[in-house]
PQR file of N, CA, C, O and H, with PARSE charges and radii, in Angstrom:
ATOM      1  N   UNK A   1       4.559  71.968  74.413 -0.4000 1.5000
ATOM      2  CA  UNK A   1       4.388  71.032  75.487 -0.0000 2.0000
ATOM      3  C   UNK A   1       5.066  69.715  75.122  0.5500 1.7000
ATOM      4  O   UNK A   1       4.721  69.091  74.118 -0.5500 1.4000
ATOM      5  N   UNK A   2       6.022  69.297  75.931 -0.4000 1.5000
ATOM      6  CA  UNK A   2       6.735  68.040  75.677 -0.0000 2.0000
ATOM      7  C   UNK A   2       5.845  66.872  76.090  0.5500 1.7000
ATOM      8  O   UNK A   2       5.321  66.837  77.203 -0.5500 1.4000
ATOM      9  H   UNK A   2       6.302  69.804  76.746  0.4000 1.0000
ATOM     10  N   UNK A   3       5.684  65.923  75.182 -0.4000 1.5000
ATOM     11  CA  UNK A   3       4.862  64.749  75.437 -0.0000 2.0000
ATOM     12  C   UNK A   3       5.686  63.565  75.907  0.5500 1.7000
ATOM     13  O   UNK A   3       5.248  62.795  76.761 -0.5500 1.4000
ATOM     14  H   UNK A   3       6.109  65.951  74.277  0.4000 1.0000
ATOM     15  N   UNK A   4       6.907  63.418  75.337 -0.4000 1.5000
ATOM     16  CA  UNK A   4       7.766  62.313  75.762 -0.0000 2.0000
ATOM     17  C   UNK A   4       9.210  62.564  75.338  0.5500 1.7000
ATOM     18  O   UNK A   4       9.495  63.323  74.412 -0.5500 1.4000
ATOM     19  H   UNK A   4       7.263  64.044  74.643  0.4000 1.0000
ATOM     20  N   UNK A   5      10.110  61.890  76.061 -0.4000 1.5000
ATOM     21  CA  UNK A   5      11.532  61.874  75.712 -0.0000 2.0000
ATOM     22  C   UNK A   5      11.954  60.416  75.761  0.5500 1.7000
ATOM     23  O   UNK A   5      11.822  59.754  76.790 -0.5500 1.4000
ATOM     24  H   UNK A   5       9.878  61.273  76.813  0.4000 1.0000
ATOM     25  N   UNK A   6      12.467  59.917  74.631 -0.4000 1.5000
ATOM     26  CA  UNK A   6      12.811  58.508  74.501 -0.0000 2.0000
ATOM     27  C   UNK A   6      14.236  58.384  73.990  0.5500 1.7000
ATOM     28  O   UNK A   6      14.607  59.046  73.020 -0.5500 1.4000
ATOM     29  H   UNK A   6      12.574  60.454  73.795  0.4000 1.0000
ATOM     30  N   UNK A   7      15.039  57.541  74.633 -0.4000 1.5000
ATOM     31  CA  UNK A   7      16.429  57.372  74.229 -0.0000 2.0000
ATOM     32  C   UNK A   7      16.645  55.965  73.692  0.5500 1.7000
ATOM     33  O   UNK A   7      16.304  54.977  74.343 -0.5500 1.4000
ATOM     34  H   UNK A   7      14.737  57.004  75.421  0.4000 1.0000
ATOM     35  N   UNK A   8      17.222  55.889  72.481 -0.4000 1.5000
ATOM     36  CA  UNK A   8      17.608  54.614  71.867 -0.0000 2.0000
ATOM     37  C   UNK A   8      19.004  54.780  71.316  0.5500 1.7000
ATOM     38  O   UNK A   8      19.266  55.662  70.498 -0.5500 1.4000
ATOM     39  H   UNK A   8      17.499  56.692  71.952  0.4000 1.0000
ATOM     40  N   UNK A   9      19.892  53.925  71.771 -0.4000 1.5000
ATOM     41  CA  UNK A   9      21.293  53.964  71.363 -0.0000 2.0000
ATOM     42  C   UNK A   9      21.858  55.363  71.599  0.5500 1.7000
ATOM     43  O   UNK A   9      21.898  55.809  72.746 -0.5500 1.4000
ATOM     44  H   UNK A   9      19.679  53.209  72.435  0.4000 1.0000
ATOM     45  N   UNK A  10      22.292  56.064  70.565 -0.4000 1.5000
ATOM     46  CA  UNK A  10      22.911  57.379  70.733 -0.0000 2.0000
ATOM     47  C   UNK A  10      22.002  58.523  70.310  0.5500 1.7000
ATOM     48  O   UNK A  10      22.458  59.654  70.139 -0.5500 1.4000
ATOM     49  H   UNK A  10      22.260  55.701  69.634  0.4000 1.0000
ATOM     50  N   UNK A  11      20.718  58.231  70.141 -0.4000 1.5000
ATOM     51  CA  UNK A  11      19.756  59.230  69.677 -0.0000 2.0000
ATOM     52  C   UNK A  11      18.627  59.364  70.702  0.5500 1.7000
ATOM     53  O   UNK A  11      18.108  58.368  71.205 -0.5500 1.4000
ATOM     54  H   UNK A  11      20.347  57.313  70.280  0.4000 1.0000
ATOM     55  N   UNK A  12      18.264  60.594  70.996 -0.4000 1.5000
ATOM     56  CA  UNK A  12      17.117  60.859  71.864 -0.0000 2.0000
ATOM     57  C   UNK A  12      16.022  61.494  71.025  0.5500 1.7000
ATOM     58  O   UNK A  12      16.275  62.410  70.242 -0.5500 1.4000
ATOM     59  H   UNK A  12      18.686  61.403  70.587  0.4000 1.0000
ATOM     60  N   UNK A  13      14.800  60.996  71.198 -0.4000 1.5000
ATOM     61  CA  UNK A  13      13.648  61.553  70.491 -0.0000 2.0000
ATOM     62  C   UNK A  13      12.817  62.362  71.474  0.5500 1.7000
ATOM     63  O   UNK A  13      12.360  61.850  72.496 -0.5500 1.4000
ATOM     64  H   UNK A  13      14.596  60.252  71.834  0.4000 1.0000
ATOM     65  N   UNK A  14      12.632  63.630  71.146 -0.4000 1.5000
ATOM     66  CA  UNK A  14      11.816  64.531  71.947 -0.0000 2.0000
ATOM     67  C   UNK A  14      10.527  64.760  71.168  0.5500 1.7000
ATOM     68  O   UNK A  14      10.553  65.305  70.065 -0.5500 1.4000
ATOM     69  H   UNK A  14      13.003  64.045  70.315  0.4000 1.0000
ATOM     70  N   UNK A  15       9.411  64.349  71.735 -0.4000 1.5000
ATOM     71  CA  UNK A  15       8.122  64.490  71.075 -0.0000 2.0000
ATOM     72  C   UNK A  15       7.310  65.543  71.818  0.5500 1.7000
ATOM     73  O   UNK A  15       7.189  65.511  73.042 -0.5500 1.4000
ATOM     74  H   UNK A  15       9.390  63.906  72.632  0.4000 1.0000
ATOM     75  N   UNK A  16       6.760  66.471  71.052 -0.4000 1.5000
ATOM     76  CA  UNK A  16       6.002  67.559  71.663 -0.0000 2.0000
ATOM     77  C   UNK A  16       4.913  68.026  70.712  0.5500 1.7000
ATOM     78  O   UNK A  16       4.911  67.686  69.529 -0.5500 1.4000
ATOM     79  H   UNK A  16       6.858  66.497  70.057  0.4000 1.0000
ATOM     80  N   UNK A  17       3.995  68.804  71.244 -0.4000 1.5000
ATOM     81  CA  UNK A  17       2.930  69.362  70.409 -0.0000 2.0000
ATOM     82  C   UNK A  17       3.162  70.856  70.234  0.5500 1.7000
ATOM     83  O   UNK A  17       3.754  71.518  71.086 -0.5500 1.4000
ATOM     84  H   UNK A  17       3.996  69.080  72.205  0.4000 1.0000
ATOM     85  N   UNK A  18       2.682  71.362  69.118 -0.4000 1.5000
ATOM     86  CA  UNK A  18       2.809  72.785  68.805 -0.0000 2.0000
ATOM     87  C   UNK A  18       1.658  73.157  67.881  0.5500 1.7000
ATOM     88  O   UNK A  18       1.090  72.286  67.223 -0.5500 1.4000
ATOM     89  H   UNK A  18       2.200  70.823  68.426  0.4000 1.0000
ATOM     90  N   UNK A  19       1.312  74.422  67.824 -0.4000 1.5000
ATOM     91  CA  UNK A  19       0.274  74.831  66.871 -0.0000 2.0000
ATOM     92  C   UNK A  19       0.700  74.463  65.445  0.5500 1.7000
ATOM     93  O   UNK A  19       1.864  74.626  65.079 -0.5500 1.4000
ATOM     94  H   UNK A  19       1.774  75.130  68.359  0.4000 1.0000
ATOM     95  N   UNK A  20      -0.234  73.974  64.656 -0.4000 1.5000
ATOM     96  CA  UNK A  20       0.086  73.516  63.294 -0.0000 2.0000
ATOM     97  C   UNK A  20       0.760  74.596  62.463  0.5500 1.7000
ATOM     98  O   UNK A  20       1.632  74.289  61.651 -0.5500 1.4000
ATOM     99  H   UNK A  20      -1.180  73.841  64.953  0.4000 1.0000
ATOM    100  N   UNK A  21       0.377  75.845  62.646 -0.4000 1.5000
ATOM    101  CA  UNK A  21       0.969  76.926  61.854 -0.0000 2.0000
ATOM    102  C   UNK A  21       2.417  77.203  62.240  0.5500 1.7000
ATOM    103  O   UNK A  21       3.103  77.948  61.540 -0.5500 1.4000
ATOM    104  H   UNK A  21      -0.332  76.094  63.305  0.4000 1.0000
ATOM    105  N   UNK A  22       2.899  76.617  63.344 -0.4000 1.5000
ATOM    106  CA  UNK A  22       4.282  76.822  63.795 -0.0000 2.0000
ATOM    107  C   UNK A  22       5.215  75.663  63.423  0.5500 1.7000
ATOM    108  O   UNK A  22       6.418  75.747  63.666 -0.5500 1.4000
ATOM    109  H   UNK A  22       2.342  76.011  63.912  0.4000 1.0000
ATOM    110  N   UNK A  23       4.686  74.594  62.843 -0.4000 1.5000
ATOM    111  CA  UNK A  23       5.504  73.409  62.549 -0.0000 2.0000
ATOM    112  C   UNK A  23       6.676  73.747  61.635  0.5500 1.7000
ATOM    113  O   UNK A  23       7.802  73.327  61.902 -0.5500 1.4000
ATOM    114  H   UNK A  23       3.708  74.526  62.646  0.4000 1.0000
ATOM    115  N   UNK A  24       6.437  74.490  60.574 -0.4000 1.5000
ATOM    116  CA  UNK A  24       7.528  74.858  59.656 -0.0000 2.0000
ATOM    117  C   UNK A  24       8.552  75.743  60.359  0.5500 1.7000
ATOM    118  O   UNK A  24       9.748  75.628  60.089 -0.5500 1.4000
ATOM    119  H   UNK A  24       5.522  74.831  60.357  0.4000 1.0000
ATOM    120  N   UNK A  25       8.113  76.614  61.243 -0.4000 1.5000
ATOM    121  CA  UNK A  25       9.026  77.464  62.018 -0.0000 2.0000
ATOM    122  C   UNK A  25       9.960  76.612  62.879  0.5500 1.7000
ATOM    123  O   UNK A  25      11.165  76.858  62.917 -0.5500 1.4000
ATOM    124  H   UNK A  25       7.142  76.708  61.462  0.4000 1.0000
ATOM    125  N   UNK A  26       9.405  75.610  63.571 -0.4000 1.5000
ATOM    126  CA  UNK A  26      10.231  74.734  64.405 -0.0000 2.0000
ATOM    127  C   UNK A  26      11.269  74.003  63.557  0.5500 1.7000
ATOM    128  O   UNK A  26      12.425  73.876  63.961 -0.5500 1.4000
ATOM    129  H   UNK A  26       8.425  75.410  63.540  0.4000 1.0000
ATOM    130  N   UNK A  27      10.860  73.524  62.386 -0.4000 1.5000
ATOM    131  CA  UNK A  27      11.806  72.840  61.489 -0.0000 2.0000
ATOM    132  C   UNK A  27      12.915  73.793  61.051  0.5500 1.7000
ATOM    133  O   UNK A  27      14.092  73.430  61.064 -0.5500 1.4000
ATOM    134  H   UNK A  27       9.921  73.628  62.058  0.4000 1.0000
ATOM    135  N   UNK A  28      12.542  74.997  60.668 -0.4000 1.5000
ATOM    136  CA  UNK A  28      13.517  75.998  60.230 -0.0000 2.0000
ATOM    137  C   UNK A  28      14.535  76.283  61.334  0.5500 1.7000
ATOM    138  O   UNK A  28      15.738  76.323  61.076 -0.5500 1.4000
ATOM    139  H   UNK A  28      11.586  75.292  60.657  0.4000 1.0000
ATOM    140  N   UNK A  29      14.063  76.479  62.539 -0.4000 1.5000
ATOM    141  CA  UNK A  29      14.957  76.776  63.664 -0.0000 2.0000
ATOM    142  C   UNK A  29      15.885  75.590  63.938  0.5500 1.7000
ATOM    143  O   UNK A  29      17.093  75.776  64.083 -0.5500 1.4000
ATOM    144  H   UNK A  29      13.085  76.447  62.749  0.4000 1.0000
ATOM    145  N   UNK A  30      15.339  74.381  64.008 -0.4000 1.5000
ATOM    146  CA  UNK A  30      16.166  73.201  64.287 -0.0000 2.0000
ATOM    147  C   UNK A  30      17.220  73.007  63.208  0.5500 1.7000
ATOM    148  O   UNK A  30      18.383  72.749  63.518 -0.5500 1.4000
ATOM    149  H   UNK A  30      14.357  74.229  63.890  0.4000 1.0000
ATOM    150  N   UNK A  31      16.827  73.128  61.945 -0.4000 1.5000
ATOM    151  CA  UNK A  31      17.760  72.871  60.853 -0.0000 2.0000
ATOM    152  C   UNK A  31      18.759  73.998  60.655  0.5500 1.7000
ATOM    153  O   UNK A  31      19.756  73.819  59.954 -0.5500 1.4000
ATOM    154  H   UNK A  31      15.882  73.338  61.693  0.4000 1.0000
ATOM    155  N   UNK A  32      18.514  75.152  61.255 -0.4000 1.5000
ATOM    156  CA  UNK A  32      19.482  76.251  61.134 -0.0000 2.0000
ATOM    157  C   UNK A  32      20.729  76.005  61.990  0.5500 1.7000
ATOM    158  O   UNK A  32      21.753  76.660  61.795 -0.5500 1.4000
ATOM    159  H   UNK A  32      17.705  75.297  61.824  0.4000 1.0000
ATOM    160  N   UNK A  33      20.645  75.075  62.926 -0.4000 1.5000
ATOM    161  CA  UNK A  33      21.794  74.687  63.743 -0.0000 2.0000
ATOM    162  C   UNK A  33      22.400  73.428  63.134  0.5500 1.7000
ATOM    163  O   UNK A  33      21.730  72.398  63.055 -0.5500 1.4000
ATOM    164  H   UNK A  33      19.812  74.543  63.084  0.4000 1.0000
ATOM    165  N   UNK A  34      23.660  73.495  62.703 -0.4000 1.5000
ATOM    166  CA  UNK A  34      24.313  72.355  62.060 -0.0000 2.0000
ATOM    167  C   UNK A  34      24.341  71.135  62.975  0.5500 1.7000
ATOM    168  O   UNK A  34      24.779  71.216  64.123 -0.5500 1.4000
ATOM    169  H   UNK A  34      24.205  74.331  62.768  0.4000 1.0000
ATOM    170  N   UNK A  35      23.871  70.011  62.457 -0.4000 1.5000
ATOM    171  CA  UNK A  35      23.934  68.715  63.120 -0.0000 2.0000
ATOM    172  C   UNK A  35      23.214  68.660  64.458  0.5500 1.7000
ATOM    173  O   UNK A  35      23.535  67.814  65.292 -0.5500 1.4000
ATOM    174  H   UNK A  35      23.515  69.945  61.525  0.4000 1.0000
ATOM    175  N   UNK A  36      22.255  69.535  64.678 -0.4000 1.5000
ATOM    176  CA  UNK A  36      21.541  69.503  65.958 -0.0000 2.0000
ATOM    177  C   UNK A  36      20.500  68.392  65.986  0.5500 1.7000
ATOM    178  O   UNK A  36      20.333  67.731  67.011 -0.5500 1.4000
ATOM    179  H   UNK A  36      21.994  70.222  64.001  0.4000 1.0000
ATOM    180  N   UNK A  37      19.800  68.177  64.883 -0.4000 1.5000
ATOM    181  CA  UNK A  37      18.804  67.120  64.876 -0.0000 2.0000
ATOM    182  C   UNK A  37      17.956  67.125  63.626  0.5500 1.7000
ATOM    183  O   UNK A  37      18.164  67.920  62.709 -0.5500 1.4000
ATOM    184  H   UNK A  37      19.935  68.714  64.050  0.4000 1.0000
ATOM    185  N   UNK A  38      16.979  66.205  63.608 -0.4000 1.5000
ATOM    186  CA  UNK A  38      16.066  66.038  62.491 -0.0000 2.0000
ATOM    187  C   UNK A  38      14.647  66.111  63.040  0.5500 1.7000
ATOM    188  O   UNK A  38      14.350  65.557  64.099 -0.5500 1.4000
ATOM    189  H   UNK A  38      16.809  65.559  64.352  0.4000 1.0000
ATOM    190  N   UNK A  39      13.780  66.795  62.315 -0.4000 1.5000
ATOM    191  CA  UNK A  39      12.386  66.907  62.742 -0.0000 2.0000
ATOM    192  C   UNK A  39      11.499  66.042  61.873  0.5500 1.7000
ATOM    193  O   UNK A  39      11.643  66.022  60.651 -0.5500 1.4000
ATOM    194  H   UNK A  39      14.020  67.246  61.455  0.4000 1.0000
ATOM    195  N   UNK A  40      10.577  65.324  62.508 -0.4000 1.5000
ATOM    196  CA  UNK A  40       9.524  64.606  61.793 -0.0000 2.0000
ATOM    197  C   UNK A  40       8.190  64.998  62.426  0.5500 1.7000
ATOM    198  O   UNK A  40       8.133  65.404  63.587 -0.5500 1.4000
ATOM    199  H   UNK A  40      10.460  65.340  63.501  0.4000 1.0000
ATOM    200  N   UNK A  41       7.135  64.870  61.651 -0.4000 1.5000
ATOM    201  CA  UNK A  41       5.797  65.166  62.149 -0.0000 2.0000
ATOM    202  C   UNK A  41       4.853  64.048  61.749  0.5500 1.7000
ATOM    203  O   UNK A  41       5.071  63.354  60.756 -0.5500 1.4000
ATOM    204  H   UNK A  41       7.182  64.541  60.708  0.4000 1.0000
ATOM    205  N   UNK A  42       3.799  63.886  62.538 -0.4000 1.5000
ATOM    206  CA  UNK A  42       2.762  62.937  62.190 -0.0000 2.0000
ATOM    207  C   UNK A  42       1.813  63.636  61.220  0.5500 1.7000
ATOM    208  O   UNK A  42       1.322  64.730  61.502 -0.5500 1.4000
ATOM    209  H   UNK A  42       3.622  64.450  63.344  0.4000 1.0000
ATOM    210  N   UNK A  43       1.562  63.010  60.098 -0.4000 1.5000
ATOM    211  CA  UNK A  43       0.718  63.621  59.063 -0.0000 2.0000
ATOM    212  C   UNK A  43      -0.628  64.062  59.621  0.5500 1.7000
ATOM    213  O   UNK A  43      -1.324  63.300  60.292 -0.5500 1.4000
ATOM    214  H   UNK A  43       1.960  62.122  59.870  0.4000 1.0000
ATOM    215  N   UNK A  44      -0.975  65.307  59.329 -0.4000 1.5000
ATOM    216  CA  UNK A  44      -2.263  65.838  59.731 -0.0000 2.0000
ATOM    217  C   UNK A  44      -2.416  66.165  61.200  0.5500 1.7000
ATOM    218  O   UNK A  44      -3.526  66.421  61.665 -0.5500 1.4000
ATOM    219  H   UNK A  44      -0.409  65.926  58.784  0.4000 1.0000
ATOM    220  N   UNK A  45      -1.316  66.160  61.939 -0.4000 1.5000
ATOM    221  CA  UNK A  45      -1.423  66.459  63.364 -0.0000 2.0000
ATOM    222  C   UNK A  45      -0.441  67.555  63.766  0.5500 1.7000
ATOM    223  O   UNK A  45       0.331  68.049  62.945 -0.5500 1.4000
ATOM    224  H   UNK A  45      -0.414  65.952  61.561  0.4000 1.0000
ATOM    225  N   UNK A  46      -0.485  67.918  65.014 -0.4000 1.5000
ATOM    226  CA  UNK A  46       0.428  68.928  65.540 -0.0000 2.0000
ATOM    227  C   UNK A  46       1.515  68.301  66.412  0.5500 1.7000
ATOM    228  O   UNK A  46       2.120  68.987  67.236 -0.5500 1.4000
ATOM    229  H   UNK A  46      -1.113  67.517  65.681  0.4000 1.0000
ATOM    230  N   UNK A  47       1.764  67.004  66.236 -0.4000 1.5000
ATOM    231  CA  UNK A  47       2.787  66.281  67.005 -0.0000 2.0000
ATOM    232  C   UNK A  47       4.110  66.326  66.235  0.5500 1.7000
ATOM    233  O   UNK A  47       4.179  65.931  65.071 -0.5500 1.4000
ATOM    234  H   UNK A  47       1.272  66.447  65.567  0.4000 1.0000
ATOM    235  N   UNK A  48       5.144  66.809  66.897 -0.4000 1.5000
ATOM    236  CA  UNK A  48       6.479  66.967  66.311 -0.0000 2.0000
ATOM    237  C   UNK A  48       7.457  66.091  67.088  0.5500 1.7000
ATOM    238  O   UNK A  48       7.374  65.997  68.313 -0.5500 1.4000
ATOM    239  H   UNK A  48       5.088  67.131  67.843  0.4000 1.0000
ATOM    240  N   UNK A  49       8.382  65.452  66.379 -0.4000 1.5000
ATOM    241  CA  UNK A  49       9.450  64.701  67.028 -0.0000 2.0000
ATOM    242  C   UNK A  49      10.784  65.208  66.526  0.5500 1.7000
ATOM    243  O   UNK A  49      11.028  65.275  65.321 -0.5500 1.4000
ATOM    244  H   UNK A  49       8.449  65.529  65.384  0.4000 1.0000
ATOM    245  N   UNK A  50      11.642  65.565  67.463 -0.4000 1.5000
ATOM    246  CA  UNK A  50      13.021  65.918  67.142 -0.0000 2.0000
ATOM    247  C   UNK A  50      13.885  64.725  67.507  0.5500 1.7000
ATOM    248  O   UNK A  50      13.841  64.260  68.646 -0.5500 1.4000
ATOM    249  H   UNK A  50      11.444  65.511  68.442  0.4000 1.0000
ATOM    250  N   UNK A  51      14.668  64.221  66.563 -0.4000 1.5000
ATOM    251  CA  UNK A  51      15.650  63.166  66.820 -0.0000 2.0000
ATOM    252  C   UNK A  51      17.006  63.844  66.929  0.5500 1.7000
ATOM    253  O   UNK A  51      17.487  64.467  65.983 -0.5500 1.4000
ATOM    254  H   UNK A  51      14.703  64.599  65.638  0.4000 1.0000
ATOM    255  N   UNK A  52      17.615  63.709  68.111 -0.4000 1.5000
ATOM    256  CA  UNK A  52      18.804  64.491  68.441 -0.0000 2.0000
ATOM    257  C   UNK A  52      19.903  63.559  68.945  0.5500 1.7000
ATOM    258  O   UNK A  52      19.640  62.700  69.786 -0.5500 1.4000
ATOM    259  H   UNK A  52      17.224  63.203  68.879  0.4000 1.0000
ATOM    260  N   UNK A  53      21.139  63.715  68.443 -0.4000 1.5000
ATOM    261  CA  UNK A  53      22.248  62.936  69.013 -0.0000 2.0000
ATOM    262  C   UNK A  53      22.414  63.287  70.485  0.5500 1.7000
ATOM    263  O   UNK A  53      22.238  64.440  70.878 -0.5500 1.4000
ATOM    264  H   UNK A  53      21.353  64.413  67.760  0.4000 1.0000
ATOM    265  N   UNK A  54      22.754  62.286  71.299 -0.4000 1.5000
ATOM    266  CA  UNK A  54      22.920  62.533  72.729 -0.0000 2.0000
ATOM    267  C   UNK A  54      23.910  63.659  73.020  0.5500 1.7000
ATOM    268  O   UNK A  54      23.763  64.381  74.006 -0.5500 1.4000
ATOM    269  H   UNK A  54      22.896  61.350  70.979  0.4000 1.0000
ATOM    270  N   UNK A  55      24.909  63.805  72.165 -0.4000 1.5000
ATOM    271  CA  UNK A  55      25.913  64.860  72.381 -0.0000 2.0000
ATOM    272  C   UNK A  55      25.323  66.259  72.204  0.5500 1.7000
ATOM    273  O   UNK A  55      25.915  67.237  72.658 -0.5500 1.4000
ATOM    274  H   UNK A  55      25.028  63.218  71.364  0.4000 1.0000
ATOM    275  N   UNK A  56      24.167  66.366  71.551 -0.4000 1.5000
ATOM    276  CA  UNK A  56      23.521  67.653  71.295 -0.0000 2.0000
ATOM    277  C   UNK A  56      22.226  67.830  72.093  0.5500 1.7000
ATOM    278  O   UNK A  56      21.508  68.811  71.899 -0.5500 1.4000
ATOM    279  H   UNK A  56      23.685  65.571  71.182  0.4000 1.0000
ATOM    280  N   UNK A  57      21.930  66.889  72.982 -0.4000 1.5000
ATOM    281  CA  UNK A  57      20.649  66.884  73.675 -0.0000 2.0000
ATOM    282  C   UNK A  57      20.408  68.149  74.499  0.5500 1.7000
ATOM    283  O   UNK A  57      19.327  68.733  74.421 -0.5500 1.4000
ATOM    284  H   UNK A  57      22.513  66.092  73.139  0.4000 1.0000
ATOM    285  N   UNK A  58      21.371  68.571  75.266 -0.4000 1.5000
ATOM    286  CA  UNK A  58      21.180  69.757  76.099 -0.0000 2.0000
ATOM    287  C   UNK A  58      20.940  71.001  75.245  0.5500 1.7000
ATOM    288  O   UNK A  58      20.105  71.837  75.588 -0.5500 1.4000
ATOM    289  H   UNK A  58      22.249  68.097  75.329  0.4000 1.0000
ATOM    290  N   UNK A  59      21.666  71.124  74.140 -0.4000 1.5000
ATOM    291  CA  UNK A  59      21.446  72.266  73.240 -0.0000 2.0000
ATOM    292  C   UNK A  59      20.027  72.240  72.669  0.5500 1.7000
ATOM    293  O   UNK A  59      19.377  73.282  72.578 -0.5500 1.4000
ATOM    294  H   UNK A  59      22.344  70.444  73.862  0.4000 1.0000
ATOM    295  N   UNK A  60      19.545  71.060  72.284 -0.4000 1.5000
ATOM    296  CA  UNK A  60      18.194  70.939  71.731 -0.0000 2.0000
ATOM    297  C   UNK A  60      17.141  71.279  72.781  0.5500 1.7000
ATOM    298  O   UNK A  60      16.156  71.955  72.485 -0.5500 1.4000
ATOM    299  H   UNK A  60      20.073  70.213  72.358  0.4000 1.0000
ATOM    300  N   UNK A  61      17.352  70.810  73.995 -0.4000 1.5000
ATOM    301  CA  UNK A  61      16.397  71.128  75.074 -0.0000 2.0000
ATOM    302  C   UNK A  61      16.353  72.635  75.318  0.5500 1.7000
ATOM    303  O   UNK A  61      15.274  73.210  75.459 -0.5500 1.4000
ATOM    304  H   UNK A  61      18.152  70.261  74.235  0.4000 1.0000
ATOM    305  N   UNK A  62      17.499  73.262  75.366 -0.4000 1.5000
ATOM    306  CA  UNK A  62      17.548  74.701  75.597 -0.0000 2.0000
ATOM    307  C   UNK A  62      16.865  75.465  74.453  0.5500 1.7000
ATOM    308  O   UNK A  62      16.153  76.443  74.681 -0.5500 1.4000
ATOM    309  H   UNK A  62      18.376  72.794  75.252  0.4000 1.0000
ATOM    310  N   UNK A  63      17.095  75.005  73.240 -0.4000 1.5000
ATOM    311  CA  UNK A  63      16.460  75.632  72.081 -0.0000 2.0000
ATOM    312  C   UNK A  63      14.942  75.519  72.179  0.5500 1.7000
ATOM    313  O   UNK A  63      14.226  76.499  71.968 -0.5500 1.4000
ATOM    314  H   UNK A  63      17.674  74.211  73.054  0.4000 1.0000
ATOM    315  N   UNK A  64      14.460  74.337  72.495 -0.4000 1.5000
ATOM    316  CA  UNK A  64      13.025  74.102  72.580 -0.0000 2.0000
ATOM    317  C   UNK A  64      12.385  74.951  73.693  0.5500 1.7000
ATOM    318  O   UNK A  64      11.295  75.492  73.509 -0.5500 1.4000
ATOM    319  H   UNK A  64      15.042  73.541  72.666  0.4000 1.0000
ATOM    320  N   UNK A  65      13.047  75.063  74.814 -0.4000 1.5000
ATOM    321  CA  UNK A  65      12.528  75.866  75.923 -0.0000 2.0000
ATOM    322  C   UNK A  65      12.475  77.336  75.560  0.5500 1.7000
ATOM    323  O   UNK A  65      11.575  78.049  76.004 -0.5500 1.4000
ATOM    324  H   UNK A  65      13.932  74.623  74.963  0.4000 1.0000
ATOM    325  N   UNK A  66      13.427  77.806  74.759 -0.4000 1.5000
ATOM    326  CA  UNK A  66      13.522  79.224  74.456 -0.0000 2.0000
ATOM    327  C   UNK A  66      12.808  79.669  73.185  0.5500 1.7000
ATOM    328  O   UNK A  66      12.811  80.855  72.856 -0.5500 1.4000
ATOM    329  H   UNK A  66      14.158  77.227  74.399  0.4000 1.0000
ATOM    330  N   UNK A  67      12.205  78.742  72.477 -0.4000 1.5000
ATOM    331  CA  UNK A  67      11.471  79.133  71.248 -0.0000 2.0000
ATOM    332  C   UNK A  67      10.147  79.747  71.664  0.5500 1.7000
ATOM    333  O   UNK A  67       9.358  80.151  70.810 -0.5500 1.4000
ATOM    334  H   UNK A  67      12.203  77.778  72.744  0.4000 1.0000
TER
END
């Protein structure tokens, strides 16, 4: 579930929630695509943020929808 999409300069941050046991899976999938983005999480929570270059935003959205 996407919680927010925020754009600053050339980077868009997509924040969403996921089951805690899937957080490492999301990181693995995102990082398997070269230069697609960086994942951060809030400690102890199920909130994930993907920081994605604007040039890769559509690819990241499609990936997130299809996971």
